[in-house]
N, C-alpha and C positions, 0 to 999 in steps of 0.2 A: 869944329865937333871932335870929342876925342877917339875916332876912330881906333887908331894904335892900342889905345887901352881895349877897346872892345876886344879887338884881335887877339891881344896878350890871356885875353879869359878864353877863347875860344867861342866869343859871341857873336852873333849876327844881328846887326840893326837894318830892320826893313820897314818901309814906311807903307801906308794902302791909303790910297783914295780914290775916292768915284771920278777924278777927274782923268782927262785924257793922256795918253803917253805923252804928246806934246805939250801938253802943257805942264806935266811934270819935268819937263826937260827944262823947261824958261824957268819954271819956280826954284829948280835946284841950281840953274846958273846965276838967278837972281840973288838968292841966298848963301849962294856958296857951300849947299849942303853935297855932301860926297857919299851918301851913303843909298840904296837903293829904295824907289819907291815903286809900288804893285799899281798899274791901274784897273781898280776894280769896276768896269762898266758897265757888270752887268749887278754890283752891289751885292753877289753873292758872298765875297768874304767880310765885307763892311755889316751886313746882318749877321753872320753867323756870329760875329763878334760880340755883337748886339751895340756896334757902334754908328749903325745908319741911323742919321736925323733927316726927316721931313720939315721942311717949311714950305709953306703957301706954294713957292715958286722955285723951290732948288731942296736937294738931295746932298748930302754930303758926310762926310765919315767925320767923327767925333774924334777931338784928337785925343785919344787913351794910349797908356804901354800896358804890354801885354809882357811881364817876364814866363818865357816857355823854358822848362827844363827840359835836361836832354832825354827823360824818356817821350817828351811832346806834349806832356801836362803843364797847364796855366799856373805858375809858380805865387803869382801876384799879379794883382791889377792897379795902375796908377790910372785913377780916372780924374783926375787934375794935377795939368801939368806946368809947371813955371818951366819954361825954356831957360832960365838963368842957372835954377838949382839943378834940373830933373835930372842930367846925364851924370851928375857926382852921385844922387839918390842913387841909381840903379846900377852904378858900378859899384856902390857899399852892397848894396842888395846881391849882387853877384860874388863878394868876396864872402859876405856872407852863407852864402848858400855852397861855394867852395867848402867854407870851414864845416859845414855840418855834411860836407860827403858829397852832396848834391851837385859836382862840376857842371859850370857852363858850359 
């Protein structure tokens, strides 16, 4: 993960999932992730961002990325995420925001 590159830009990476805290710990360990995951057990955050998906027997948070500017407004939404390219896309967008005066 490009965590140091996000830190240089004063950006925070936070994941949200309706899974439990223990499930997140196991997932992060297995995947080698080093960013925080919010356990959205009551589905409120996922519902507020429009990412809550209900299948017949399961609920989950869709894998979207929200780039939120320093004032707390959503600056960009990525609804289709390719894990191989996604971090570079977001870092590029953060750099563009900074050039426009919207420091991340």
